[in-house]
Structure formats: C-alpha cells, structure tokens
C-alpha positions as CSV (number, residue, x, y, z in Angstrom):
1,M,46.3,73.6,144.7
2,E,47.9,70.2,145.2
3,G,50.1,70.0,148.4
4,R,47.4,72.4,150.2
5,N,44.8,71.3,153.0
6,E,40.8,72.1,153.0
7,S,41.0,74.7,155.2
8,E,43.5,76.3,152.6
9,R,41.6,76.1,149.6
10,G,38.4,76.9,150.9
11,S,35.7,75.5,148.6
12,I,37.3,75.9,145.7
13,T,36.2,74.1,143.1
14,L,36.3,76.0,139.7
15,L,40.1,76.7,139.7
16,G,42.5,73.7,138.4
17,N,38.7,72.1,136.7
18,A,39.4,71.4,133.2
19,G,35.7,70.7,132.3
20,T,34.7,74.3,133.4
21,K,31.2,75.5,132.3
22,Y,30.8,79.4,130.9
23,S,27.6,80.1,132.4
24,S,24.8,81.9,129.3
25,D,23.2,84.4,132.2
26,Y,24.3,86.2,135.0
27,D,25.3,83.6,137.8
28,P,26.1,84.6,141.3
29,T,26.8,80.9,142.4
30,V,30.0,80.4,140.3
31,L,31.5,82.8,142.9
32,E,33.6,80.8,145.3
33,S,35.8,82.6,147.9
34,F,39.3,81.3,150.6
35,P,40.1,82.2,153.6
36,N,42.8,85.6,153.8
37,K,46.1,84.5,155.6
38,H,46.1,88.1,155.9
39,P,43.2,89.3,158.2
40,E,45.3,91.4,160.6
41,N,46.7,93.1,157.0
42,D,45.0,96.0,155.5
43,Y,45.5,96.1,152.1
44,F,44.0,96.5,148.8
45,V,43.2,93.9,145.7
46,K,42.4,95.2,142.5
47,F,40.6,93.1,139.7
48,N,41.1,94.9,136.2
49,C,37.9,93.0,134.0
50,P,39.2,95.1,130.3
51,E,36.8,92.2,128.2
52,F,33.2,92.4,130.1
53,T,30.2,92.5,128.1
54,S,26.3,93.1,129.2
55,L,23.6,93.8,127.3
56,C,21.4,96.9,127.0
57,P,18.2,95.4,128.7
58,I,15.7,97.6,125.7
59,T,17.8,97.4,123.3
60,G,19.6,94.3,123.7
61,Q,22.5,95.6,122.1
62,P,26.4,95.0,123.9
63,D,27.8,97.0,125.6
64,F,31.9,96.6,126.6
65,A,33.3,97.8,129.9
66,T,36.4,97.9,132.3
67,I,35.5,97.0,135.2
68,Y,37.8,97.3,138.0
69,I,36.9,95.9,141.3
70,S,39.3,97.1,144.5
71,Y,38.5,95.5,147.9
72,I,40.6,95.3,150.9
73,P,39.5,91.8,152.7
74,D,38.4,90.3,155.9
75,V,38.1,87.1,156.2
76,R,37.5,85.6,153.3
77,M,38.8,86.9,149.7
78,V,37.0,86.5,145.7
79,E,38.5,83.7,143.9
80,S,40.0,85.3,140.9
81,K,38.4,82.4,138.3
82,S,35.1,81.8,139.7
83,L,35.1,86.3,139.3
84,K,36.0,86.1,136.0
85,L,33.5,83.2,135.2
86,Y,30.9,85.3,137.4
87,L,31.6,88.6,135.4
88,F,31.8,86.5,132.1
89,S,28.2,85.2,132.7
90,F,27.0,89.0,132.1
91,R,27.3,88.7,128.6
92,N,23.6,88.1,128.0
93,H,22.5,89.9,130.9
94,G,20.4,92.7,130.2
95,D,21.1,95.4,133.0
96,F,21.6,99.4,132.7
97,H,25.6,100.3,133.3
98,E,24.6,101.0,137.0
99,D,23.1,98.2,137.8
100,C,25.4,96.1,136.7
101,V,28.2,97.6,139.0
102,N,26.0,97.8,141.8
103,I,25.1,93.9,141.5
104,I,28.7,92.7,141.1
105,M,29.7,95.0,144.2
106,K,26.1,93.2,146.1
107,D,27.4,89.8,145.6
108,L,31.3,90.5,146.3
109,I,29.9,92.2,150.0
110,K,27.4,88.6,149.9
111,L,30.3,86.6,149.3
112,M,32.8,88.0,151.0
113,D,32.3,90.4,153.3
114,P,35.2,92.9,152.9
115,K,36.0,96.0,155.0
116,Y,35.6,97.9,152.1
117,I,34.8,97.4,148.8
118,E,34.2,99.6,145.1
119,V,33.3,98.8,141.6
120,W,34.0,101.2,138.6
121,G,32.5,100.9,134.7
122,K,33.8,102.6,132.1
123,F,31.9,101.7,129.2
124,L,32.5,102.5,125.9
125,P,30.6,104.9,123.9
126,R,27.3,103.9,122.7
127,G,25.9,106.8,120.7
128,G,28.1,109.2,121.5
129,L,28.3,109.1,125.5
130,S,30.0,106.6,127.8
131,I,28.8,106.4,130.9
132,D,31.4,105.3,133.7
133,P,29.2,104.3,136.5
134,Y,31.2,103.8,140.3
135,C,29.9,102.9,143.7
136,N,31.6,101.5,147.4
137,Y,31.1,100.2,150.6
138,G,32.6,100.6,154.0
139,R,31.1,98.4,156.4
140,P,29.1,100.1,158.4
141,G,30.3,101.4,161.6
142,T,33.9,101.4,161.6
143,K,36.8,103.2,159.3
144,W,35.8,101.8,156.4
145,E,32.8,103.3,156.1
146,K,33.9,106.7,156.7
147,L,36.7,105.1,154.0
148,A,33.4,104.8,151.9
149,W,31.8,108.8,152.1
150,D,35.7,110.4,152.0
151,R,36.3,108.0,148.6
152,L,33.0,108.4,146.9
153,A,32.8,112.5,148.0
154,N,36.6,112.8,146.4
155,H,36.0,110.4,143.4
156,D,36.6,111.0,139.4
157,L,38.1,114.9,140.7
158,Y,40.3,115.0,137.5
159,P,38.8,112.7,135.1
160,E,41.0,111.1,131.8
161,T,40.5,113.0,128.6
162,V,39.0,110.5,125.8
163,N,39.4,109.7,123.3
164,N,36.4,107.6,122.5
165,R,38.4,105.1,124.6
C-alpha cells in the first residue's frame, strides 16, 4: 500500500501487516473496506473460499465447505485479507450451515452496502447428506431488488452431479 494516500487505503490496517492475529471465534469486527474506484460501473466481484470450516452447534463436529461470495459494489468494497480472516473466524463458531451463509451476507451488507450480494455455501456431506444453502440481497426499491428475486427464483435449476464432492 506504499504510495497510496489515506483516502485510497480507506481504513485498511490488515493488508501488509506482518503481525496478523487470527481470531479463535466469530469476529465481524475484523472486516475492512475500501473505496470503490468505479462506483459508476456495475460489475461482479467474486470470492471463492474452498477451505471454510465451522462447527455443528449441536455436536461440535467440524463442517467443511466452499463459500462463494459474489457482489456488485457501490461505494465500498471488502478488503480480501480481512475477508479471509473473517471467514477463518468461523472455525470455532457453532452454527447451522444456513445460518453461516446468512450471517456472512448480513455482515457484508452492513460493511459495504452493496447494490447486490449473494452467498452460497457448498458443504461437504456428513452423515451422507450435503447441504448447499444460498442467500442473496438486492438493494430495496432498485433494479437490484428484482435481480435478487430473479436469481433466487431461478437458483440452481441445473445442479451439478454430487460425487461425494
């Protein structure tokens, strides 16, 4: 981030910081954002987290997933290292799969106020059953609200063949 002024960096403190601390439980305060240099453009930003882990809130057993996060930014964007640390903070957090994806989405909405966002968790099978929760949000009263409904209504019409992932 050398050579960047404060307005370009936003409030980014984790990127380039050699003293990074990894939270042992769910921690949304680690999320950081920065200004979108192209708010006049509509474009997707997609993150794939193939090593997501959380805990079953009942048994305490680990759950493993790939989390896909796609969003259309407005004024703010999520900084990727802070997102990585945030997702890592679920490692010892006990919640159902459906709750995890909704919590992630809501925390990112609070951080960035994106035009549109979707979060899809593809969890590995446990007990012979895999769960793939999907949630999305489009800013109310805009074309993004309609996009959210359309994508939800047509979500996963052609699911992939699952061969034990």
